[in-house]
C-alpha positions as a Markdown table, in Angstrom:
| # | Residue | x | y | z |
|---|---|---|---|---|
| 1 | Unk | -0.7 | -6.5 | -10.5 |
| 2 | Unk | 3.1 | -6.4 | -10.8 |
| 3 | Unk | 4.4 | -6.0 | -14.3 |
| 4 | Unk | 7.8 | -5.5 | -16.0 |
| 5 | Unk | 8.7 | -1.8 | -16.1 |
| 6 | Unk | 8.2 | -1.2 | -19.8 |
| 7 | Unk | 9.6 | 2.1 | -21.1 |
| 8 | Unk | 7.2 | 4.7 | -22.5 |
| 9 | Unk | 7.7 | 4.7 | -26.3 |
| 10 | Unk | 8.2 | 8.5 | -26.2 |
| 11 | Unk | 11.6 | 9.7 | -25.2 |
| 12 | Unk | 11.9 | 10.3 | -21.4 |
| 13 | Unk | 12.8 | 13.6 | -19.8 |
| 14 | Unk | 16.4 | 14.0 | -18.4 |
| 15 | Unk | 15.7 | 12.8 | -14.9 |
| 16 | Unk | 13.5 | 9.9 | -16.0 |
| 17 | Unk | 16.2 | 8.9 | -18.5 |
| 18 | Unk | 18.8 | 8.7 | -15.8 |
| 19 | Unk | 16.4 | 6.8 | -13.5 |
| 20 | Unk | 15.7 | 4.3 | -16.3 |
| 21 | Unk | 19.4 | 3.7 | -16.9 |
| 22 | Unk | 20.0 | 3.2 | -13.2 |
| 23 | Unk | 17.0 | 0.8 | -12.9 |
| 24 | Unk | 18.2 | -1.3 | -15.8 |
| 25 | Unk | 21.8 | -1.5 | -14.4 |
| 26 | Unk | 20.4 | -2.5 | -11.0 |
| 27 | Unk | 18.1 | -5.1 | -12.5 |
| 28 | Unk | 21.0 | -6.7 | -14.4 |
| 29 | Unk | 23.3 | -6.6 | -11.3 |
| 30 | Unk | 25.8 | -4.2 | -12.8 |
| 31 | Unk | 28.7 | -2.9 | -10.7 |
| 32 | Unk | 27.7 | -0.6 | -7.9 |
| 33 | Unk | 30.0 | 2.2 | -9.2 |
| 34 | Unk | 28.1 | 2.4 | -12.5 |
| 35 | Unk | 24.7 | 2.6 | -10.8 |
| 36 | Unk | 25.8 | 5.2 | -8.4 |
| 37 | Unk | 27.0 | 7.5 | -11.2 |
| 38 | Unk | 23.5 | 7.7 | -12.5 |
| 39 | Unk | 21.8 | 7.9 | -9.1 |
| 40 | Unk | 24.1 | 10.8 | -8.2 |
| 41 | Unk | 23.3 | 12.5 | -11.4 |
| 42 | Unk | 19.6 | 12.3 | -10.6 |
| 43 | Unk | 20.1 | 14.0 | -7.2 |
| 44 | Unk | 22.2 | 16.7 | -8.9 |
| 45 | Unk | 19.5 | 17.5 | -11.5 |
| 46 | Unk | 16.7 | 17.4 | -9.0 |
| 47 | Unk | 18.4 | 20.2 | -7.0 |
| 48 | Unk | 18.6 | 22.6 | -10.0 |
| 49 | Unk | 16.1 | 25.4 | -10.6 |
| 50 | Unk | 13.6 | 25.0 | -13.5 |
| 51 | Unk | 15.1 | 25.4 | -16.9 |
| 52 | Unk | 18.8 | 25.0 | -15.9 |
| 53 | Unk | 19.1 | 21.4 | -17.1 |
| 54 | Unk | 18.0 | 22.3 | -20.6 |
| 55 | Unk | 20.1 | 25.4 | -20.6 |
| 56 | Unk | 23.2 | 23.6 | -19.6 |
| 57 | Unk | 22.5 | 20.7 | -22.0 |
| 58 | Unk | 22.3 | 23.2 | -24.8 |
| 59 | Unk | 25.4 | 25.0 | -23.7 |
| 60 | Unk | 27.4 | 21.8 | -23.1 |
| 61 | Unk | 28.1 | 22.7 | -19.5 |
| 62 | Unk | 26.5 | 19.8 | -17.7 |
| 63 | Unk | 29.8 | 18.3 | -16.7 |
| 64 | Unk | 30.6 | 21.4 | -14.7 |
| 65 | Unk | 28.0 | 20.2 | -12.2 |
| 66 | Unk | 29.1 | 17.8 | -9.4 |
| 67 | Unk | 28.2 | 14.2 | -10.1 |
| 68 | Unk | 27.8 | 14.6 | -13.8 |
| 69 | Unk | 30.3 | 12.8 | -16.0 |
| 70 | Unk | 30.5 | 12.1 | -19.8 |
| 71 | Unk | 28.1 | 9.1 | -19.7 |
| 72 | Unk | 25.4 | 10.8 | -17.6 |
| 73 | Unk | 25.8 | 14.1 | -19.6 |
| 74 | Unk | 25.2 | 12.2 | -22.8 |
| 75 | Unk | 22.0 | 10.7 | -21.5 |
| 76 | Unk | 20.8 | 14.1 | -20.3 |
| 77 | Unk | 21.7 | 15.9 | -23.5 |
| 78 | Unk | 19.8 | 13.4 | -25.6 |
| 79 | Unk | 16.8 | 13.6 | -23.4 |
| 80 | Unk | 16.9 | 17.4 | -23.5 |
| 81 | Unk | 16.7 | 17.2 | -27.3 |
| 82 | Unk | 13.7 | 14.9 | -27.1 |
| 83 | Unk | 15.8 | 11.8 | -28.0 |
| 84 | Unk | 16.6 | 8.5 | -26.4 |
| 85 | Unk | 20.4 | 8.2 | -25.8 |
| 86 | Unk | 22.2 | 5.4 | -27.5 |
| 87 | Unk | 23.5 | 4.3 | -24.0 |
| 88 | Unk | 19.9 | 3.9 | -22.8 |
| 89 | Unk | 18.7 | 2.2 | -26.0 |
| 90 | Unk | 21.6 | -0.3 | -25.8 |
| 91 | Unk | 20.7 | -1.2 | -22.3 |
| 92 | Unk | 17.1 | -1.7 | -23.2 |
| 93 | Unk | 18.1 | -4.1 | -25.9 |
| 94 | Unk | 20.6 | -5.9 | -23.8 |
| 95 | Unk | 19.0 | -6.3 | -20.4 |
| 96 | Unk | 15.5 | -5.0 | -20.8 |
| 97 | Unk | 13.9 | -8.4 | -21.5 |
| 98 | Unk | 12.4 | -11.0 | -19.1 |
| 99 | Unk | 14.7 | -11.9 | -16.2 |
| 100 | Unk | 13.5 | -15.5 | -15.9 |
| 101 | Unk | 11.7 | -18.1 | -18.0 |
| 102 | Unk | 8.6 | -19.5 | -16.4 |
| 103 | Unk | 6.4 | -18.2 | -13.6 |
| 104 | Unk | 4.9 | -15.4 | -15.7 |
| 105 | Unk | 1.3 | -16.0 | -14.5 |
| 106 | Unk | 2.5 | -16.0 | -10.9 |
| 107 | Unk | 4.5 | -12.9 | -11.4 |
| 108 | Unk | 1.5 | -11.2 | -12.8 |
| 109 | Unk | -0.5 | -12.2 | -9.8 |
| 110 | Unk | 1.9 | -10.6 | -7.3 |
| 111 | Unk | 0.7 | -7.5 | -5.5 |
| 112 | Unk | 3.5 | -6.6 | -3.1 |
| 113 | Unk | 6.8 | -7.3 | -1.5 |
| 114 | Unk | 7.6 | -8.1 | 2.2 |
| 115 | Unk | 11.4 | -7.5 | 2.0 |
| 116 | Unk | 13.2 | -4.4 | 0.7 |
| 117 | Unk | 15.8 | -2.0 | 2.0 |
| 118 | Unk | 16.5 | 1.7 | 1.7 |
| 119 | Unk | 19.5 | 3.9 | 2.3 |
| 120 | Unk | 18.5 | 4.1 | 6.0 |
| 121 | Unk | 20.3 | 0.8 | 6.3 |
| 122 | Unk | 22.3 | -0.9 | 3.5 |
| 123 | Unk | 20.1 | -0.1 | 0.6 |
| 124 | Unk | 21.4 | 2.2 | -2.2 |
| 125 | Unk | 18.4 | 4.6 | -2.7 |
| 126 | Unk | 16.2 | 6.8 | -0.6 |
| 127 | Unk | 12.8 | 5.6 | 0.5 |
| 128 | Unk | 10.8 | 7.7 | -1.9 |
| 129 | Unk | 12.7 | 6.2 | -4.9 |
| 130 | Unk | 12.0 | 2.7 | -3.8 |
| 131 | Unk | 8.3 | 3.6 | -3.5 |
| 132 | Unk | 8.1 | 5.4 | -6.8 |
| 133 | Unk | 9.7 | 2.4 | -8.7 |
| 134 | Unk | 7.5 | 0.0 | -6.9 |
| 135 | Unk | 4.4 | 2.0 | -8.0 |
| 136 | Unk | 5.7 | 2.2 | -11.6 |
| 137 | Unk | 6.1 | -1.6 | -11.5 |
| 138 | Unk | 2.4 | -2.0 | -10.6 |
| 139 | Unk | 2.8 | -3.0 | -6.9 |
| 140 | Unk | -0.3 | -2.4 | -4.8 |
| 141 | Unk | 1.8 | -2.4 | -1.6 |
| 142 | Unk | 5.3 | -2.6 | -0.3 |
| 143 | Unk | 6.7 | -3.2 | 3.2 |
| 144 | Unk | 9.9 | -1.3 | 4.1 |
| 145 | Unk | 12.2 | -3.7 | 6.0 |
| 146 | Unk | 15.5 | -2.1 | 6.9 |
| 147 | Unk | 17.9 | -4.0 | 9.2 |
| 148 | Unk | 17.9 | -4.1 | 13.0 |
| 149 | Unk | 20.6 | -2.8 | 15.3 |
| 150 | Unk | 22.9 | -5.7 | 15.7 |
| 151 | Unk | 23.8 | -5.8 | 12.0 |
| 152 | Unk | 26.1 | -2.8 | 12.3 |
| 153 | Unk | 27.8 | -3.4 | 9.0 |
| 154 | Unk | 24.4 | -2.7 | 7.4 |
| 155 | Unk | 23.7 | 0.4 | 9.5 |
| 156 | Unk | 20.9 | -1.4 | 11.3 |
| 157 | Unk | 18.2 | 0.8 | 12.8 |
| 158 | Unk | 18.1 | 1.6 | 16.5 |
| 159 | Unk | 14.7 | 1.8 | 18.1 |
| 160 | Unk | 14.9 | 5.6 | 17.9 |
| 161 | Unk | 15.8 | 5.5 | 14.2 |
| 162 | Unk | 13.1 | 3.0 | 13.4 |
| 163 | Unk | 10.5 | 5.1 | 15.2 |
| 164 | Unk | 11.5 | 8.0 | 13.1 |
| 165 | Unk | 11.3 | 5.9 | 9.9 |
| 166 | Unk | 7.8 | 4.7 | 10.9 |
| 167 | Unk | 6.7 | 8.4 | 10.8 |
| 168 | Unk | 8.1 | 8.9 | 7.3 |
| 169 | Unk | 6.6 | 5.7 | 6.0 |
| 170 | Unk | 3.2 | 6.6 | 7.4 |
| 171 | Unk | 3.5 | 10.1 | 5.8 |
| 172 | Unk | 4.3 | 8.7 | 2.4 |
| 173 | Unk | 1.5 | 6.2 | 2.7 |
| 174 | Unk | -0.9 | 9.0 | 3.4 |
| 175 | Unk | 0.5 | 11.1 | 0.6 |
| 176 | Unk | 0.2 | 8.5 | -2.2 |
| 177 | Unk | -3.5 | 8.1 | -1.4 |
| 178 | Unk | -5.8 | 5.1 | -2.3 |
| 179 | Unk | -4.6 | 2.4 | -4.6 |
| 180 | Unk | -1.2 | 1.9 | -3.0 |
| 181 | Unk | -0.3 | 1.0 | 0.6 |
| 182 | Unk | 3.2 | 1.6 | 2.0 |
| 183 | Unk | 3.6 | -0.5 | 5.1 |
| 184 | Unk | 6.0 | -0.3 | 8.1 |
| 185 | Unk | 8.2 | -3.2 | 8.7 |
| 186 | Unk | 11.7 | -4.5 | 9.6 |
| 187 | Unk | 14.0 | -7.3 | 8.7 |
| 188 | Unk | 14.8 | -8.1 | 12.3 |
| 189 | Unk | 17.8 | -10.3 | 13.2 |
| 190 | Unk | 17.2 | -13.6 | 15.0 |
| 191 | Unk | 19.8 | -13.5 | 17.8 |
| 192 | Unk | 21.7 | -16.5 | 18.9 |
| 193 | Unk | 19.1 | -17.5 | 21.5 |
| 194 | Unk | 16.1 | -16.9 | 19.2 |
| 195 | Unk | 15.2 | -13.4 | 20.6 |
| 196 | Unk | 14.4 | -10.7 | 18.1 |
| 197 | Unk | 16.9 | -7.8 | 17.7 |
| 198 | Unk | 14.5 | -4.9 | 18.5 |
| 199 | Unk | 12.4 | -3.6 | 21.3 |
| 200 | Unk | 9.1 | -5.5 | 21.6 |
| 201 | Unk | 7.1 | -2.3 | 21.9 |
| 202 | Unk | 8.6 | -0.9 | 18.7 |
| 203 | Unk | 7.9 | -4.2 | 16.8 |
| 204 | Unk | 4.3 | -3.9 | 18.0 |
| 205 | Unk | 4.1 | -0.6 | 16.1 |
| 206 | Unk | 4.9 | -2.3 | 12.7 |
| 207 | Unk | 2.6 | -3.6 | 10.1 |
| 208 | Unk | 4.8 | -6.6 | 9.3 |
| 209 | Unk | 8.0 | -8.3 | 10.6 |
| 210 | Unk | 10.4 | -10.4 | 8.6 |
| 211 | Unk | 12.9 | -12.3 | 10.8 |
| 212 | Unk | 16.2 | -13.6 | 9.5 |
| 213 | Unk | 19.4 | -15.2 | 10.7 |
| 214 | Unk | 22.5 | -13.1 | 9.8 |
| 215 | Unk | 25.1 | -14.2 | 12.4 |
| 216 | Unk | 26.7 | -17.5 | 13.4 |
| 217 | Unk | 25.3 | -19.2 | 10.3 |
| 218 | Unk | 27.5 | -22.3 | 11.0 |
| 219 | Unk | 25.9 | -22.9 | 14.4 |
| 220 | Unk | 25.4 | -26.6 | 15.2 |
| 221 | Unk | 22.1 | -28.1 | 14.0 |
| 222 | Unk | 20.4 | -28.4 | 17.4 |
| 223 | Unk | 20.9 | -24.9 | 18.7 |
| 224 | Unk | 20.2 | -23.4 | 15.2 |
| 225 | Unk | 16.9 | -25.3 | 15.2 |
| 226 | Unk | 16.0 | -24.1 | 18.7 |
| 227 | Unk | 17.0 | -20.5 | 17.6 |
| 228 | Unk | 14.7 | -20.6 | 14.6 |
| 229 | Unk | 11.8 | -22.2 | 16.4 |
| 230 | Unk | 11.9 | -19.5 | 19.1 |
| 231 | Unk | 11.6 | -16.9 | 16.4 |
| 232 | Unk | 8.9 | -18.6 | 14.4 |
| 233 | Unk | 6.9 | -19.1 | 17.6 |
| 234 | Unk | 7.2 | -15.4 | 18.5 |
| 235 | Unk | 3.8 | -13.8 | 17.9 |
| 236 | Unk | 5.5 | -10.7 | 16.3 |
| 237 | Unk | 7.1 | -12.6 | 13.4 |
| 238 | Unk | 5.2 | -12.9 | 10.1 |
| 239 | Unk | 7.9 | -14.0 | 7.6 |
| 240 | Unk | 10.9 | -16.2 | 8.0 |
| 241 | Unk | 13.6 | -14.6 | 5.8 |
| 242 | Unk | 16.1 | -16.5 | 3.6 |
| 243 | Unk | 16.0 | -19.5 | 6.0 |
| 244 | Unk | 19.3 | -21.2 | 5.2 |
| 245 | Unk | 21.4 | -18.1 | 4.7 |
| 246 | Unk | 23.2 | -19.7 | 1.8 |
| 247 | Unk | 25.0 | -17.9 | -1.0 |
| 248 | Unk | 25.3 | -19.7 | -4.4 |
| 249 | Unk | 27.0 | -17.0 | -6.5 |
| 250 | Unk | 27.9 | -13.3 | -6.6 |
| 251 | Unk | 30.6 | -10.9 | -5.4 |
| 252 | Unk | 30.5 | -12.2 | -1.8 |
| 253 | Unk | 31.4 | -15.7 | -2.9 |
| 254 | Unk | 29.5 | -18.8 | -1.9 |
| 255 | Unk | 28.3 | -20.0 | 1.5 |
| 256 | Unk | 26.8 | -23.4 | 2.4 |
| 257 | Unk | 23.3 | -23.5 | 3.9 |
| 258 | Unk | 22.9 | -23.5 | 7.7 |
| 259 | Unk | 22.0 | -26.8 | 9.2 |
| 260 | Unk | 18.7 | -27.1 | 11.1 |
| 261 | Unk | 15.8 | -29.5 | 11.4 |
| 262 | Unk | 13.8 | -28.1 | 8.5 |
| 263 | Unk | 10.8 | -30.3 | 9.1 |
| 264 | Unk | 10.4 | -29.0 | 12.7 |
| 265 | Unk | 10.9 | -25.4 | 11.6 |
| 266 | Unk | 8.4 | -25.6 | 8.7 |
| 267 | Unk | 5.9 | -27.5 | 10.9 |
| 268 | Unk | 6.1 | -24.5 | 13.3 |
| 269 | Unk | 5.7 | -22.1 | 10.4 |
| 270 | Unk | 2.6 | -23.8 | 9.3 |
| 271 | Unk | 1.2 | -24.0 | 12.8 |
| 272 | Unk | 1.8 | -20.3 | 13.4 |
| 273 | Unk | 1.0 | -19.1 | 9.9 |
| 274 | Unk | 4.5 | -17.7 | 9.4 |
| 275 | Unk | 5.3 | -17.4 | 5.7 |
| 276 | Unk | 8.5 | -19.0 | 4.4 |
| 277 | Unk | 10.3 | -16.5 | 2.3 |
| 278 | Unk | 11.2 | -17.5 | -1.3 |
| 279 | Unk | 14.2 | -15.1 | -1.5 |
| 280 | Unk | 14.5 | -14.1 | -5.1 |
| 281 | Unk | 18.0 | -12.7 | -5.2 |
| 282 | Unk | 20.0 | -14.9 | -7.5 |
| 283 | Unk | 22.9 | -15.1 | -5.1 |
| 284 | Unk | 20.6 | -16.5 | -2.4 |
| 285 | Unk | 17.9 | -18.5 | -4.2 |
| 286 | Unk | 16.8 | -19.5 | -0.8 |
| 287 | Unk | 15.4 | -22.0 | 0.3 |
| 288 | Unk | 17.0 | -24.7 | -1.8 |
| 289 | Unk | 14.7 | -26.8 | -3.9 |
| 290 | Unk | 14.5 | -29.7 | -1.5 |
| 291 | Unk | 13.4 | -27.4 | 1.3 |
| 292 | Unk | 11.0 | -25.5 | -0.9 |
| 293 | Unk | 9.3 | -28.9 | -1.6 |
| 294 | Unk | 9.3 | -29.8 | 2.1 |
| 295 | Unk | 7.7 | -26.4 | 3.1 |
| 296 | Unk | 5.0 | -27.0 | 0.4 |
| 297 | Unk | 4.4 | -30.5 | 1.7 |
| 298 | Unk | 4.2 | -29.2 | 5.3 |
| 299 | Unk | 1.4 | -26.7 | 4.4 |
| 300 | Unk | 3.4 | -23.5 | 4.8 |
| 301 | Unk | 2.5 | -20.1 | 3.5 |
| 302 | Unk | 5.1 | -18.4 | 1.3 |
| 303 | Unk | 6.3 | -14.9 | 0.5 |
| 304 | Unk | 8.0 | -14.3 | -2.8 |
| 305 | Unk | 10.3 | -11.3 | -1.9 |
| 306 | Unk | 12.9 | -9.4 | -3.8 |
| 307 | Unk | 15.2 | -8.5 | -0.8 |
| 308 | Unk | 15.8 | -5.4 | -3.0 |
| 309 | Unk | 18.6 | -3.1 | -2.0 |
| 310 | Unk | 18.0 | -0.9 | -5.0 |
| 311 | Unk | 14.9 | 0.0 | -7.1 |
| 312 | Unk | 15.9 | -2.1 | -10.1 |
| 313 | Unk | 16.1 | -5.2 | -7.8 |
| 314 | Unk | 12.4 | -5.1 | -7.1 |
| 315 | Unk | 11.9 | -6.8 | -10.4 |
| 316 | Unk | 14.0 | -9.8 | -9.2 |
| 317 | Unk | 10.9 | -11.4 | -7.9 |
| 318 | Unk | 10.7 | -12.9 | -11.4 |
| 319 | Unk | 13.3 | -15.4 | -10.3 |
| 320 | Unk | 11.3 | -16.4 | -7.2 |
| 321 | Unk | 8.2 | -16.8 | -9.3 |
| 322 | Unk | 9.9 | -19.1 | -11.7 |
| 323 | Unk | 11.0 | -21.3 | -8.8 |
| 324 | Unk | 7.6 | -21.3 | -7.1 |
| 325 | Unk | 5.8 | -22.1 | -10.4 |
| 326 | Unk | 8.3 | -25.0 | -11.0 |
| 327 | Unk | 7.4 | -26.4 | -7.6 |
| 328 | Unk | 3.6 | -26.0 | -8.2 |
| 329 | Unk | 3.1 | -23.6 | -5.3 |
| 330 | Unk | -0.5 | -22.3 | -5.5 |
| 331 | Unk | -0.8 | -18.5 | -5.8 |
| 332 | Unk | -3.2 | -18.3 | -2.8 |
| 333 | Unk | -0.5 | -19.8 | -0.5 |
| 334 | Unk | 1.7 | -16.9 | -1.4 |
| 335 | Unk | 1.1 | -13.8 | 0.7 |
| 336 | Unk | 2.6 | -11.5 | -1.8 |
| 337 | Unk | -0.3 | -12.2 | -4.1 |
| 338 | Unk | -2.8 | -11.0 | -1.5 |
| 339 | Unk | -4.4 | -7.5 | -1.5 |
| 340 | Unk | -3.2 | -5.2 | 1.2 |
| 341 | Unk | -6.4 | -5.6 | 3.5 |
| 342 | Unk | -5.9 | -9.4 | 3.5 |
| 343 | Unk | -2.2 | -9.0 | 4.2 |
| 344 | Unk | -2.9 | -6.7 | 7.1 |
| 345 | Unk | -5.5 | -9.0 | 8.5 |
| 346 | Unk | -3.0 | -11.9 | 8.4 |
| 347 | Unk | -0.2 | -9.9 | 9.9 |
| 348 | Unk | -2.4 | -8.9 | 12.8 |
| 349 | Unk | -3.7 | -12.5 | 13.3 |
| 350 | Unk | -2.0 | -13.3 | 16.7 |
| 351 | Unk | -1.9 | -9.8 | 18.3 |
| 352 | Unk | -5.6 | -9.5 | 17.5 |
| 353 | Unk | -6.3 | -12.9 | 19.1 |
């Protein structure tokens, strides 16, 4: 069961205090430069020999280390004294509460996430930090879905890099043991003609595939419909990601939704048991309300996903849950409420047949 990441009432250690600050900043969509300061400090402290953090905190020499500034040093020094820094306490009070009103029962029913990124593509944190935060939030499973090759601006993964990543994901999954499943995946681009932007034999190695349109979003209605239908009908696709590609707010500005025959696309999703993603990022909030209602009417499955590019963004599924609850979407129609064995069985439905 996914829950809000509630802090331990006892003061955290230096590294955990820095991680908590970074998590809260990411969760509240703070500026990247602020988050990176605390994530860099975590890396610096992790590389130190035992006892050096406490020694430097006592001696006041933390800022001699690379990546440690006054704000991060203050958090570490307080933690080393067994206290909670005022910076951290202030963040807890300001942004530590619920992200969205409504959908609390649905949020509690979530078990996983089909869409998240690491620093292998355009995410801000290493794979292990995404996994650790997901486990702390109570996830039972996560699917790592970094970008595919054509999205060069996001450092999309070539077949060779994806194969290397698969090995790492499988090793982490084995290491964490029972009670949590870390699954291989990709957010594969839907190319102009509906083909998927990755080798078929590599896609066949993955536990789950989320397919999204990232290019030529203003394509005319008819070819965009054909493009999306080709992807949805591809037996390797499990989730249709942020289907309209719209942006409604945020630093990248706004962007209107793509135009396509939504009834035809959602009919194909229902026929092929492809889940329609409810992308929870506030700047996307995709699909729009009228399409969410249409997908529900058409009998589609759904995936409430975070599209997290940083650990703190995993909690953004609260926004998607509020929208899903407002539309009356049953929990059993949402694949991210399913346990890992059921998810695996669904994702293998067509290749098994």
